[in-house]
C-alpha positions as CSV (number, residue, x, y, z in Angstrom):
1,M,184.2,42.1,95.7
2,V,185.5,38.6,96.3
3,L,183.0,35.9,95.3
4,S,182.6,32.3,96.4
5,T,181.5,29.6,94.1
6,E,178.1,29.8,95.9
7,D,177.9,33.5,95.2
8,I,178.5,32.9,91.5
9,M,175.8,30.3,91.4
10,Q,173.4,32.7,93.1
11,I,174.1,35.4,90.6
12,S,173.0,33.1,87.8
13,L,169.8,32.3,89.7
14,D,169.1,36.0,90.4
15,L,169.5,36.8,86.7
16,V,166.4,34.7,85.9
17,G,164.5,35.0,89.2
18,W,164.9,31.4,90.4
19,D,165.2,30.2,93.9
20,E,166.8,26.7,93.4
21,V,169.8,25.4,91.6
22,P,168.7,23.4,88.5
23,A,169.6,19.7,88.3
24,D,172.0,20.3,85.4
25,S,174.2,22.8,87.3
26,G,176.6,22.4,90.2
27,I,179.7,23.1,92.1
28,H,182.3,20.3,91.7
29,V,185.2,21.8,93.6
30,R,184.1,24.8,95.7
31,A,186.1,28.0,96.6
32,D,185.6,30.9,99.1
33,A,187.6,33.5,97.2
34,V,187.3,33.7,93.4
35,E,188.8,36.7,91.7
36,T,189.7,35.2,88.3
37,A,187.8,32.7,86.2
38,L,188.4,30.8,83.0
39,V,184.9,30.6,81.4
40,G,183.7,28.4,78.5
41,I,180.9,26.4,77.1
42,D,182.9,23.1,77.4
43,L,185.7,23.0,79.9
44,E,187.0,19.6,80.8
45,S,190.2,17.9,82.0
46,P,192.6,19.7,79.6
47,E,191.1,23.1,80.4
48,I,191.2,22.3,84.1
49,Q,195.0,21.7,83.8
50,L,195.4,24.9,81.8
51,A,193.6,26.9,84.4
52,E,195.6,25.4,87.3
53,R,198.9,26.0,85.4
54,E,197.9,29.6,84.6
55,G,196.7,30.4,88.1
56,Y,192.9,30.9,87.7
57,D,190.8,30.8,90.8
58,L,187.9,29.0,89.0
59,V,187.0,27.0,86.0
60,L,183.5,27.9,85.1
61,A,181.9,25.7,82.4
62,H,178.4,25.8,80.9
63,H,177.7,22.2,79.9
64,P,177.6,19.7,82.8
65,P,180.9,17.8,82.8
66,G,180.2,15.2,85.4
67,G,179.0,14.7,89.0
68,D,175.4,15.0,89.9
69,P,174.5,17.4,87.1
70,R,175.6,14.7,84.6
71,V,174.0,11.7,86.3
72,N,170.7,13.4,87.3
73,F,170.3,15.7,84.3
74,A,167.0,14.3,83.2
75,P,164.7,16.3,85.6
76,V,165.4,19.5,83.6
77,L,163.5,17.8,80.7
78,D,160.3,18.5,82.6
79,R,160.5,22.0,81.2
80,Q,159.9,20.5,77.7
81,V,156.5,19.4,78.9
82,E,155.8,22.8,80.4
83,F,156.7,24.6,77.2
84,M,154.6,22.3,75.1
85,T,151.5,22.5,77.3
86,A,151.8,26.3,77.3
87,H,151.3,26.2,73.6
88,G,148.2,24.0,73.8
89,V,149.7,20.6,73.5
90,P,147.7,18.1,75.7
91,E,149.8,17.0,78.7
92,E,149.5,13.3,77.7
93,R,150.9,14.0,74.2
94,A,153.6,16.2,75.7
95,E,154.7,13.5,78.1
96,A,154.7,10.9,75.3
97,A,156.8,13.2,73.1
98,V,159.6,13.6,75.7
99,A,159.5,10.0,77.1
100,D,162.1,8.6,74.8
101,L,164.4,11.6,75.3
102,R,164.1,11.3,79.0
103,S,164.9,7.6,78.9
104,R,168.0,8.2,76.7
105,M,169.3,10.9,79.1
106,E,168.8,8.8,82.1
107,H,170.6,5.9,80.5
108,A,173.4,8.2,79.3
109,G,173.9,9.6,82.8
110,H,173.9,6.2,84.3
111,S,176.6,4.9,81.9
112,A,178.8,8.1,81.9
113,N,182.1,8.3,83.7
114,Y,180.7,11.1,85.9
115,R,183.9,11.2,88.0
116,H,186.4,11.9,85.1
117,D,186.6,15.7,85.0
118,P,185.6,16.5,88.6
119,S,188.3,14.1,89.9
120,I,191.0,15.9,87.9
121,A,189.9,19.2,89.4
122,E,189.9,17.6,92.9
123,H,193.4,16.2,92.3
124,L,194.7,19.6,91.3
125,D,192.7,21.4,94.0
126,Q,191.2,23.5,91.1
127,P,187.8,25.1,91.9
128,Y,185.4,23.9,89.2
129,M,181.7,24.4,88.6
130,N,179.1,24.5,85.8
131,V,176.0,26.7,85.2
132,H,173.8,25.4,82.5
133,L,170.0,26.1,82.7
134,A,170.0,29.7,83.9
135,P,172.1,31.1,81.0
136,D,170.0,29.1,78.6
137,E,166.9,30.7,80.1
138,I,168.4,34.1,79.4
139,G,168.9,33.0,75.8
140,R,165.3,31.7,75.5
141,R,163.9,35.0,76.7
142,R,166.0,36.9,74.2
143,F,164.7,34.7,71.4
144,R,161.1,35.3,72.7
145,E,161.7,39.0,72.5
146,V,162.9,38.8,68.9
147,A,159.7,36.9,67.9
148,D,157.4,39.2,69.9
149,E,158.9,42.3,68.3
150,L,158.0,41.3,64.8
151,A,154.8,42.4,63.0
152,D,151.8,40.1,63.1
153,D,152.2,39.3,59.4
154,A,156.0,38.6,59.6
155,T,157.4,35.7,57.6
156,V,159.7,33.0,59.0
157,G,162.5,34.5,56.8
158,E,162.2,37.8,58.6
159,F,162.4,36.0,61.9
160,A,165.6,34.2,60.9
161,D,167.1,37.5,59.7
162,A,166.2,39.2,63.0
163,L,167.9,36.3,64.9
164,D,171.0,36.7,62.8
165,E,171.3,40.3,64.2
166,I,171.9,39.0,67.7
167,P,175.6,39.7,68.2
168,E,176.6,36.1,69.1
169,I,174.7,34.7,66.1
170,E,176.0,37.4,63.8
171,E,179.6,36.8,64.7
172,A,179.4,32.9,64.7
173,L,180.4,30.7,61.8
174,T,176.8,29.3,62.0
175,D,173.7,31.2,61.0
176,A,170.0,30.8,61.9
177,E,169.0,28.1,59.5
178,L,165.5,27.1,58.3
179,R,165.5,23.3,58.5
180,L,161.8,23.0,57.7
181,G,159.6,25.4,55.7
182,H,160.2,28.3,53.4
183,R,161.3,31.8,54.0
184,D,158.1,33.3,52.8
185,N,155.9,31.2,55.0
186,D,153.9,33.0,57.7
187,L,155.7,33.0,61.0
188,G,152.5,32.5,62.9
189,E,152.6,31.1,66.4
190,V,156.2,30.6,67.6
191,A,157.4,28.1,70.2
192,I,160.8,28.9,71.6
193,H,162.0,25.4,72.7
194,H,165.3,26.2,74.4
195,A,166.4,26.1,78.1
196,A,164.9,22.6,78.6
197,G,168.1,20.5,78.8
198,T,168.4,19.8,75.0
199,N,166.4,19.9,71.8
200,G,163.2,17.8,71.6
201,G,163.9,16.2,68.3
202,S,161.2,15.3,65.8
203,E,158.7,14.0,68.5
204,V,158.5,17.3,70.3
205,A,158.4,19.4,67.1
206,S,155.6,17.1,65.8
207,A,153.6,17.7,69.0
208,Y,153.8,21.4,68.5
209,F,152.9,21.3,64.8
210,D,150.0,18.9,65.4
211,N,148.5,21.3,67.9
212,G,148.6,24.6,66.0
213,V,152.1,25.9,66.4
214,D,153.4,27.2,63.1
215,T,157.1,27.8,63.9
216,V,159.4,26.0,66.4
217,L,162.8,27.3,67.3
218,Y,165.6,24.8,68.4
219,I,169.2,25.7,68.9
220,H,170.3,22.4,67.4
221,I,168.8,19.2,65.9
222,G,170.1,16.0,64.4
223,S,169.9,15.2,60.7
224,G,167.7,12.2,61.3
225,D,165.1,14.3,63.1
226,T,165.3,16.9,60.4
227,A,164.6,14.3,57.7
228,T,161.7,12.9,59.6
229,L,160.1,16.3,60.0
230,Q,160.7,17.2,56.3
231,E,159.0,14.0,55.3
232,E,156.0,14.5,57.6
233,Y,155.5,18.3,57.3
234,G,157.4,19.4,54.3
235,G,154.4,20.7,52.4
236,E,152.2,22.0,55.3
237,G,153.6,25.5,55.9
238,T,155.2,24.5,59.2
239,N,158.7,25.9,60.1
240,L,161.7,24.8,62.1
241,V,164.3,27.5,62.8
242,V,167.7,26.3,64.2
243,T,169.9,29.0,65.6
244,G,173.2,27.2,66.2
245,H,174.2,25.5,69.4
246,I,177.3,27.3,70.5
247,A,176.3,30.8,69.4
248,S,172.9,30.4,71.1
249,D,174.5,29.1,74.4
250,A,176.9,32.1,74.2
251,I,174.0,34.6,74.4
252,G,173.0,33.6,77.9
253,V,176.5,32.8,79.1
254,N,177.8,36.2,78.0
255,E,175.1,38.0,79.9
256,F,176.0,35.9,82.9
257,I,179.7,36.9,82.4
258,D,178.7,40.6,82.3
259,A,177.0,40.2,85.6
260,L,180.0,38.5,87.2
261,E,182.3,41.2,85.8
262,A,180.0,43.8,87.3
263,E,180.7,42.2,90.7
264,G,184.5,42.5,90.1
265,L,185.3,39.0,88.8
266,E,187.9,38.9,86.1
267,C,186.7,36.5,83.4
268,D,188.8,35.2,80.5
269,T,186.6,33.5,77.8
270,V,187.4,30.4,75.6
271,S,185.4,27.5,74.1
272,G,182.5,29.5,72.6
273,C,182.2,32.2,75.2
274,D,184.5,34.3,73.2
275,I,181.8,34.7,70.5
276,G,180.1,38.1,70.6
277,R,182.2,39.6,73.2
């Protein structure tokens, strides 16, 4: 089966049962007939040139490299509020927790050279797209399954160990790390805070902890946010598990690749998508 770029986007939506393309995903240079693709977490101008030189029909990136998904990325952060309120965080507190992050993302999109990578693809007539939120949602659901499969009296250390058994995390150079808490702490209520654009930093984690959540999972976090959380919650039995950015992204992207290959698309993987395959 020969796929168009629109077909490929639709496959990503079908995997998670969505009807609309998320704001952080888009087709930058479209194509009607895609039989081969170079697929990676971050594929930018050098990889576009590599793909054109080696004759790939498509460059398929995960992270938004430019265009509308870069400029108008911020709406996907609404999911952070949805995730928090689902765990009992009052909506006003959830909105306040994500306000600074939303402002920073809006400013970053406004200041970015959103034309850089797409314009190179256009110049070379190289089909180019990125699919971000749907694969992350696949990864989020996998993490949720791991948490739900554990015993009611599981410890956070047992949770981290179970996460490390996911092939992408097991193979990666990074492991599931406990940035806050101790391995023998009760796992308790777990919030999987992934597939919402980016991590929520200390403000979002604090909103969870202050409203009864025992364990928060991020796929990455900055050292400053970690230090803030350790200072505020270090002795309170709360836990922050961080699974590793690229390994965690690869979980969902690899399932997406499997679905594309099942439709006959030949995918070569680089830039993190070669983890766990």
